[in-house]
N, C-alpha and C positions, 0 to 999 in steps of 0.2 A: 504494500500500500504506500503510495507516495504521499508527500506532505499535503498537497491540495485535497486529496481524498480523505486524509486524516482529519482535516479541518471540517470537511463536509460531514463526516461521521460524528464528530464532536458536536456539530450544530444539530444534527438529528437527535443525539442524546440529550442535549440541552433543551430541545423542544419537548421531548418526552418528560423530562424532569421539571419543565416549566421554570427553568432558571433564566429569568428575564435579563439579568446582567450579561450572562454569557450569550444568550440569543442575540441581544443588541450588538455586541461586539463582534461575534462571529459572522453575523449577517453583513455588517459593515466590511469585515475582512474579505468575505466571499465576493462582495461587490467590487472591491478593489482588484482582486485577482481576476475576476471576470473582465473588467476593463482592460487589464494587462493582456489577457488572452485576445481580446478584440483588437487591441493595438498591434499585437504580433500578427494576427490574421490579416489585417490591412496591409502591413509591410510585406508579408509573404505573397499576398494576392498581387501586389505590384511587381514583385520580383519574378514570381513563377506563375505566369498567366495560364499555363496548361493544366493546373491542378483543379480537380472538381471541388465542389463545395464540401463534400464529405472529407476529402483529402486535406483541404484547407483547415477544417475544424480539428481534425486529428493532429495535423502538423503544428497547430497553434497552441496546443495544450502546453501549459507551463511545466517545466521540469523542476526538481527540488531546488536547484541552484537559483533559478529565476524566482521561485516562491520565497526563498530566503532573502534574496536581494530586495524584493518588494516588501517583505516583513521588516527588514532592517530600515528601509526608507520610512515606513509607517511609524516605526519605533522612534526614529530620529525626529519625525514631525511632532510626536507627542511630547518628547523631552523638551523640544523648543517651545511648545505651547505651554508646558508647565512653567518654564522660566518666565514667560510673558504673564501668565496668570498670577504668579507670585508677585510680580511688580504691581499688579492691580488688586492684590489681596482677595482673589476669588477662590476661596477654599472649596466651594462646591465644584467648580470646574477642575481644580487641581485633583480632587478626589476622583472625578470621572476619568481624567487622563491616566491617573495611576492605575485604575482598574483595567483600562485598556492595555497599558504597558504590561501588566501582570499576565494577561491572557496572551498577548503577542509573544512574550518571552517563552511561553510553553512550546512554541513551534520553532524557535531559533536554537541553533547549537549553543552549548554552554558558553557564556561570555568569559573571555579571558580577563585576568586581573591585570592591573597596571604593571606589576612586576613581570608577569609572563610576557606581556607585550614588549616590555623593555628588554628582556632577555633575547627574544627573537630578533628585535631590531638591532641589538648589539652584535648578535651573531652575523646578521646580514651585512652590517657595516664592516665588520672584520673580514668577512668572506670576500667582499668586492673591493676592499681597500679604500673605502670612502674616507675622505680626510676632512672636508668642511661642508658648509651649507650649499656649495656649488653641486655637490653630489646628492642633494636632497631628492631630486626627481628619480635618479637611478635607484636609490634605496627604496623609495615609496613604490616604484614599479615592481620591485621584487617582493616587498613585504605585504602589500595589500591583497594580492591573490591568496597568500597563505593565511590571511586573517579574515577573509571574506565571511561576513555574517557572524563573526565571533568577537569583533571589536569595532568600536566607533572610529570612523576615519579621522575625525577631528582629534581624538585622543592619540591615535597613532601618529598623526602629523606632528603634534606637540612633542611627543616623546622622541621622534626622529630628529626634530630640530634641536631639542635639548642635547641629545647625544652627539650630534654633529658639531654643535657649538662648543662642546667640551673637548672634542678631538684636537 
């Protein structure tokens, strides 16, 4: 069972259990994933005009990596929203966003700690012989695919900059 199917199964379970919070969040999540599939289908249809409708639908299904990428984006949006709501002292909205984050994180790979990210970044910097901030792009190009879905890009970027400035 892939990740998108697991989300659908959890949605069905939440419906049976009448868990309103989960229903709301999973419905929203499934809508986001459906929109991603539609975007992918439009792109495929433009590139491969010889595909039938059925083939297009099948080819546009999201794989786990694409689902994780979408979930990571949604998670980042909610974290940014919390920061804004904290400025406005909107505890009700902060609570709602935190509930959504809690459910989104169920479907993401375990997030790495800052120390684990720093260890990986240090190893990559050492392996490629990066010396200063000029090598930032090279390091990020290697590090980000390894951390995909397991770490926030802003945090990784800050850690790489810190490590390169210490070199």
